[in-house]
C-alpha positions in Angstrom: 0.1 0.0 0.1 1.3 3.4 -0.7 1.2 4.9 2.8 4.4 4.2 4.5 4.6 7.0 6.8 2.3 10.0 7.5 2.3 12.0 4.1 1.8 15.7 4.1 -0.2 16.1 0.7 -2.1 13.7 -1.3 -3.0 14.8 -4.9 -5.6 13.2 -6.9 -4.5 13.3 -10.5 -7.6 11.7 -12.4 -9.2 13.8 -14.9 -12.5 13.4 -13.1 -12.3 12.7 -9.6 -15.2 10.0 -9.5 -15.3 10.6 -5.7 -16.3 14.1 -6.0 -18.7 13.8 -9.2 -20.4 10.6 -8.1 -20.2 10.0 -4.4 -19.6 13.4 -2.9 -20.7 12.0 0.6 -18.5 9.2 0.1 -15.5 11.7 -0.9 -16.2 13.6 2.4 -16.0 10.4 4.4 -12.7 9.3 2.5 -11.3 12.8 3.1 -12.0 12.3 6.9 -10.3 8.8 6.9 -7.2 9.9 4.8 -6.6 12.8 7.1 -5.1 10.4 9.5 -2.6 9.7 6.8 -2.1 13.1 5.3 -2.5 16.7 6.0 -4.0 17.8 2.6 -6.1 16.2 -0.1 -5.9 18.2 -3.5 -8.0 17.2 -6.6 -5.7 18.9 -9.3 -7.3 18.5 -12.8 -4.4 20.7 -13.9 -2.2 17.5 -13.6 -4.6 15.3 -15.4 -4.4 14.4 -19.3 -7.1 15.9 -21.4 -9.9 13.5 -22.5 -8.7 13.2 -26.0 -4.9 12.3 -25.0 -6.2 9.8 -22.5 -8.8 8.3 -25.1 -6.3 8.1 -27.9 -4.0 6.1 -25.5 -6.7 3.8 -24.1 -8.2 3.2 -27.4 -4.7 2.2 -29.0 -4.8 5.2 -31.5 -1.5 6.3 -30.0 1.6 4.4 -28.6 3.0 5.2 -25.1 5.7 7.3 -26.6 3.2 9.4 -28.4 1.2 9.9 -25.1 4.4 10.8 -23.2 5.2 13.6 -25.8 1.7 14.9 -25.9 1.3 14.9 -22.2 4.5 16.6 -21.5 3.6 19.2 -24.1 0.4 19.8 -22.4 2.2 20.0 -18.9 4.5 22.8 -20.8 1.7 24.6 -22.2 -0.2 24.6 -18.7 2.9 25.8 -17.1 2.4 23.5 -14.1 5.9 24.4 -12.6 4.8 27.9 -12.3 1.1 27.2 -11.2 1.9 24.8 -8.6 3.0 25.6 -5.0 6.6 24.4 -4.9 6.2 24.4 -1.1 3.7 21.5 -1.1 6.5 19.2 -2.7 9.0 20.1 -0.1 7.0 17.7 2.3 6.5 13.9 1.8 3.7 14.1 -0.9 1.8 11.3 -2.7 0.5 11.6 -6.2 -2.8 9.4 -6.6 -4.2 8.0 -10.0 -5.8 4.8 -11.1 -2.7 3.2 -12.6 -0.9 0.6 -10.6 2.6 1.0 -11.9 4.5 4.1 -12.6 5.9 2.8 -15.7 3.1 3.8 -18.0 1.7 6.5 -15.7 1.2 10.2 -15.9 2.4 10.7 -12.3 5.9 9.6 -13.2 5.8 12.0 -16.1 4.7 14.8 -13.9 7.3 14.3 -11.3 10.0 13.9 -13.8 8.8 17.1 -15.5 8.8 19.0 -12.3 12.3 17.5 -11.3 13.6 18.8 -14.6 12.0 22.4 -13.9 12.6 22.8 -9.9 15.8 20.8 -9.9 15.6 19.3 -6.3 12.7 17.1 -6.1 13.2 13.7 -4.8 11.2 11.0 -6.3 10.1 7.6 -4.9 7.7 5.4 -6.7 5.8 3.1 -4.3 
């Protein structure tokens, strides 16, 4: 499981947070439970792929390499390194999405992108 120590921040990276859209009461309860493990829960759609980019990959219209290029271009266009609060990443932070492994996951791409821009980001894939 991804919680090894008390994390400070939990970023939910899904395009649509199903918990906030479909189960708002459940999301509230989940937030209370997760408060025992982390200080802040942030649904950050800025870090999610567009529906088009995601669907093109899921429906095999693009390779993973195509997805990476398009997603990283999107992060650059959105200027996430300027819009995100760098201070939030100075403490243990978890990026959560629906993908099990970091190999084919946008959370890895986000962290590597931010590491390149900020320079001193420590990354641990759980």
